[in-house]
N, C-alpha and C positions, 0 to 999 in steps of 0.2 A: 505493501498501499503506500502513498505517499507520508515523506514525514509529517505532512502538515496536517495528515487525519489519527496519527498515531501520538501526535505532540500529547502529553498530558496537559499541559498550558491552556491549548489551543482546546482541547475536549471540556476543562474547566469553566472555561469562560465561557464558551458556547452553552453549556450548563447553567451557568449562572444569567445569559441572556434568558432563556425559557425560563428560569423559576423569576425574572425579573418582568417577564410580561407576565405570567401568572398574577404577580402581585399588581399589579395593575386590573386585575378581574378580567382581564382575556386568554381564553384557551392558545396556546400554540400551538395545540394540534386539535381542534375543531371537527367535530362532526360531519359536518354538509359544509357543501359547495354550491356553489352557483353560476356554474359551467354554463355559455350558450354557446361557444364554438372550441371545438380546436385548433390548434395553432392554423394545419392546413386549412382547414375552414374559414378562418378568419382572414388569411391571405386569402381565397378566392372570393372572400368580399369585395375585396378593392377598396379604395376610399370611401369614406360613408360618415356621416354625421351620427348614424345612430350607435349608439354605445354597442359595443360586446363584452363580452367576460371569458378571460382565457385563463386557464390555470398552468401551471408548469414548475420544473425546478430551474431555479435561477442559476443562470451564467455571470461570469466576469461583471463587477458592478463600476462602470467609468462615472467618478461623480466629476461633476463643470460646475463648480459652485454650489449655484441652488438651480441646479439639475442634476438629473442622472440620465444614462445608458444602460440598458441589461436588456440581455435576451429570456424569453420564458420556452423551456424545453420539456416536449410531451409525445406522447408514441409518434404522433403524427407530421412532428417535425418543431420547430421552432422559430419563435416572433421575437420581436424587437419590442422595448416598453420604450416611451420617454417619459420620467416623472419629475415635475417642476413642483418647487415648493408654491409658488402663486396660485395653483391649480390647484392642489389637492389639501391646501392648509398648512398653516406652522405646526399641529399637533401630529399629525399623519408624516409631513414631513421629517421631522425631529424621531417621530419612532421607526421612520423606514431607513436613517442613517443609525441609526441605534442597532437596530434589530434585524433588519433584512441583511444576509450574507451568502455568499456563495455556494450555492450546493442545496439552498433550502426551497421550500417549497410554495409558492405564492401564487395570490387571485387578485388579476387586474380588471379594472372596469374603466370603458374609453371608445371615444369614437377612433377610427382609423385615417391616419393621414402619411403621406408620401415624405419621407426627408432630404434633404437637398443632394443627399448623394445616392437615392431613389428608391429607398428601402423603405416600404410599407409597415408602420412603426402602432400601436397603441399609443394611445395619449389619455395616461391615466387622469381618471378623476375620483379613484379611489383602487386601494388596495387591501389587504387580508394578508395575513401570516396564515398558511394551511399546515406546512409541518417545520417545527425547527431543526435542522440536521445537527448535530452534536459532531459527525465525524464529518469534514465536507472531503467530495471528490477531489482527483486529484484539478489541478488549475490547467493544465493544459493536455490535449490526447497522450504528449508520449510520460506523462506521469503515473501512468500504468499498464506499463510494457512486459515485468516480468511476469512468465508464465508459469511458474508455481505461484505470484501474488495472486498473477490472474485468475487460475480455477480455484487457489483458497477463498477468493474474495468476489466470486462469479456476480454479485448485485453490484460490485462496485464497476465491473468488469464491463459489464451492459450496458450501464448508465452513463459510464465514461468512453466508450469506445464503439461508436453506432456500428462498424462494419459487423462488429462480434452480435451485436444485435441483432444484426439483419441474417446473420448465417441460422439463427434460431427462431426467426422468422419464417429463412426460405425451409427449414425442415419442418415446421408445423406446415406449411403448404404443399411439400413435396408426399408427405405422409397423406393429408387430404386427397392430394391429386389419386393417390393410388388408393384408399377405399373408394371412389367414387369410379374407377375406370374398371375396380374388381366388382365393383354392386351391379353395372349398367348391363342389361342384358340386349344390347344392340349390336355387339359385335361376339366374334367367336371364343374370346378370351375374358367372357362379363357373366355376368348371373350369380357367383358367389354369394354367401350367406357367410356372415361376420358373427363369430360367437367368442364366445368367456370361457376359457377352461380354468380349474384348480394353479393356483401357483405352489401350494404346499402339497409334495406328492407323499404316499407313504413307501415307493417304489421309484427311486429317481431315475427315469429311462428315456430313448430316443434321443441319445447321443452318449459318444464314448467321452466321458469327463467326470470328473471332481467335484462331488454338489456340495452345498453350504447345507448344515445339518441344525434342528431347531428341534423343541420338546415340546408337546401340547400337554399343560398341566392337566386340566380336567379328564383328559383320557389319558393319560400315562403314555404318551404315543410320541417314538421320536418320526420327526417330519426332514424332509426335504425340500429345499427349494429346487423349484424344477429346471432343470438343464435344456429340455426343450419343451414342445407342443406336442408331437408328435405322435406318442400314443393314444391322445384324449381323442386327438382328430379322428383318426382312423376309429375309434370309437362312434364319432360320426358317423362315418361314413358306412359303419354296419347299419348302423341306424338310419339310414334311409337319406342324410342330408350329402347330397352327391356331390358337391360344390361348395367346400367349406376354407375360409380363411381367418387366422387370427392377426392380432400386431400387439404383440407383447412383452415385457418384462423376462428376461432369461437371466440366473444365479450361475458361474461356474466357479470355483474356486480354483482360480488358475492365476498366474501371472498376469503384471500391470505392464503394456509396449505402448508404443503409436496406434500397435491394431486391434489390443485388449485392452478390454476394461471388464472385470468380476462381474459388473451388471450392466448388460446393453440389450437392446430390443431385437426382434426376432419379428418377421412378417411369415408364418407357415400356412402355406395352401394345400388342399387336396383336394384331386378332381378323378370320380369315378370315371372308370371305361376308357381309361387312355392310359398310354404309358408314359416313358421318360422324353421323346422325343418331341411328344405333345408339349409337354411344359417346358423343355429347351424354347421353342417357339413364342410361348408365352412369357417365358420371362425377357427373350429379347425385344418383344412387342412392347412389355411395360416399362423398360428400361426406357428404350428410345421415345417411347410416350413422355415419363416425365423428363426425361432433358428436353426435352419440347416444350412441355408445361413449365419446367421452371426457369429454364436457362434462354428459351428460343431458339434453340440451336442444337442440331446433331452431334456438334463437335462440342467437348468438354477440356478442363486442364486440370492437372493434380500435377501440384509442384513445377517441373519446367516440363514434364511431357502435356502435349496434345493428340489430343485421340478421337479420331473420328468414329461415330458409333454405326453411321450408313453406310459402312463399308461390310463385305462379306465378311459374317462371323465365324473364325476357324472352330472346325472339330478336330481334337485329334486325340489319341487313346494317352492313358498317362505312361503305357509299357514305351510308344513312341517316342512320345516327348526325350523319356530316358534313353534310349537307345539314343537319339542325336545325341544326345550331348556326350556319351562315353563310347560312341562308336563301336557298339555291338549289343545285337539285340538281348531284348533281356525282357521274364516273363515269371509270375508268380512260382510256376510251377517249378522252377531250376533248385537246385539242392542250395541253401543260403551260402557255403563256401565258395560255389561255383559264381554265383553272382555275387560277391563281396570280389573276388577276382574280376571279374568284368566289369563292375563300377569303378573299381581303380581310384582314382585321384579324389572322387567324390565320396568314398568311405575315410580316406586314409586323412583328408581335408577336414573332419570330423571331430572334436575335442571330446565331446560327448558320446556316450556307447551307443552304437546302434543296435537296433533288436535283432535275432537272429531268426527268426519267425520269414520269412520271403516277401508275404505280402508286406506286412509290418516295415519292414527293410525298407522296400520301393518305396511304398508312403511316406517315411523320415525322408529317406534324398531327395525325393522330389518336393515334399514342403521344405526342406532348410535350404536346395540348392535352385532348384528349377520355378518357384513359384513368381517370387520376386521381378521375374525377368518377361512374365505375359503382360506386356502393358495394352496391346491390342486384344478385341474381346474374343476370348478363348473359351469354348466349352471343351474339360478334359474329361475324358470320358473312361468307361471301362475299369473301373477301381480294383483293384484285388477283393474278391469275397470275404476274404479272412479278415477285413479293417471296412467291412458292411454287412451289420450282423441284422438289418432291416431290411437290406435290399434283396428283389429276384435275384439270381444269378441268369447270365447267360446263357440259352440254349445249346449252344455251340461253343461255349469256353466255360465250364464251369466252375474253373479258378478264378474269374473273373463276375463284377455284379453290374447290372442295367444303374449303374449310378454316373452323374455328370457332375462337373464341379463349374462353374463360371469366373474367370478371372476378367479384372480390368483392371488397368493401371497397376498390375503387382499386386490386387486387393482381392485375396479369395470371397465372392458377394454371397453363392446361394447353390449350396448342394440340391443335387435334385435326384430324385429316386424311381424306379419302377417298383412298389411296393411290395414287398413280400406276405402273400398272404395265403398260404398251407401252411396253416397250424400247427402241423408234424414238423415242417422243416424249422418254421419258428423256434419251436422248441429245444430242437439240437443245435440251432443257432446260440441260444441260449447257454444250452448246458456248454455250449464250446465257450462261452464270455466268464460262466462262473470257471469252469479248469481256470480259464486266465488268470483270474481274481485269485483264485487259490496260490497261483504261481506269483503273485507279488504288482499284478497289475490293479491298481486303484481304481484307474478310469473305464476297467471292464465294464460290462451289464449284469444288473441281477437279473434271477429269476420272476418274472411277472407274470403269475399266474393269471390275476386277473385279466390281464390284456391277452391271453392266450385264449382262456375262454369265450371274448368279446371275438377272437378269428374264428374260434369252433362255431360261432354263431353267423359266418359266412360274410366274410368281405368281397365284395368284387373288385375287381383287375383295378388297380387304383396307381395314380404317380402321386407326388409330393416333392415341395421344396421348401427349404429355409432359405431367406432370404435377411442378411444382416443390414438392419435399417440405418446403422448407425457409419456401416463402411461405403453405403450408396448415397447417404449425404456427404461423406467426405468427399466421393467422386463427384457429385452434381454442383456442389458448392467449392470445390479446389482445394480442399483442406488436407494438410498433410498428417495433422493428428486426432485419432478418436476422442480425446480429449479437448479440443476444439469443437466437436460436432454433439457433446454431452454435455447439458448444461451444470450439472454437481461431477462432474467424476469423482471417483475415490480416490482419496490421500491418503498418506499415512500423518496420523495426527503431528501438529507441530507440537515438540516439548517446548514447555514455558520453563525461561530460567527460574533458578529456585535462588528465593531472596537471600 
């Protein structure tokens, strides 16, 4: 934060001023306002002798003898105010000079005129304190630029940096546009129903991830915050909701980086009577639509990368990508020692140990070395079945799964599956996962008998996807860190100095 906002003398002086206002019988935090126009609405009126009442946060005050200029800023923009002693009166003028400061909230009433410099301005006839600010915002834009400080004090970041606020306004518009597009029955990929599913699960499922644990006191029951939406959505498909989606919070007990936050937002969607190829086409159409809606263009910029979304989107298998990189054909059916020899430097370059199981080994190599190179839109297909426990295997190659993941700008945006709907096969997959847990893999899935019961009631052929909303917003707004698109990212608490 700015030094002034943390200065004990500044804070104490402002608190004294708030108490002095109260001592005069005036509430420095009144419960009601009389705003007639936002700043933008007042500017749209133009010059007028009819008074308007505007409200907002006070910018720097320029005192010029017995007059002053300052701006009031609200969510719509800002408007200049001219306040003169012989217009508002002696008492109001003295209170203005003594009480109103940078970052306070105020209400001003008066007609509109244009200054000599051509700026439309409210000529104050009355003013009123709306909220006395105890910790002022930085005086200049650059006063709040340290990223860690901005994330810890997002309220100040939003108020001081309009471009930060605009990112989150865009995020809201992107999600609204997504909902409208998915619900619209007038196109091939519309007609979906939005649902809400539980955040607390008795068994965490739907993804390979470590959950957060909690406890329900009344039931004496250990619960987990959800790591995915998938298994409840499949229950909806079993129950006859053939097109279903949800935009919800997901919790994974994992590390923090520019691409990961333990609490994030996912849009999951499931469609009956289609396979993963349909879902690939849906995802391409959705992202192109959202880019046009938000950016007005099919071109997006991420860091120093300019990415055209209207070019053909590549489809390539995971094994093909790795084979291209290492110069030898690889496949999860190969013994691990042979694979390691073919992977060569891709294995030797890793300081962290790589898994021995061939499918997991290939996935780790891909994630560590190839993900970030996929800048142009790319569908990576045919992941190993061993790392895809909820996905239908390919009929022509049972060691591969009908699983696709979309990458743009080096970001993994959305896994897509042809869903496994054979309850006997799903039980075997869960048993494999349980053996992996017993061997020490704490991200492996647990046996979910309730979900198996649902599958035994019959799920039609179905395809699903999970779209990372935060990463999508990064792509569409050009942000390089997930913390810049999550309003309040998780941070390690600051350690207060010991007195």
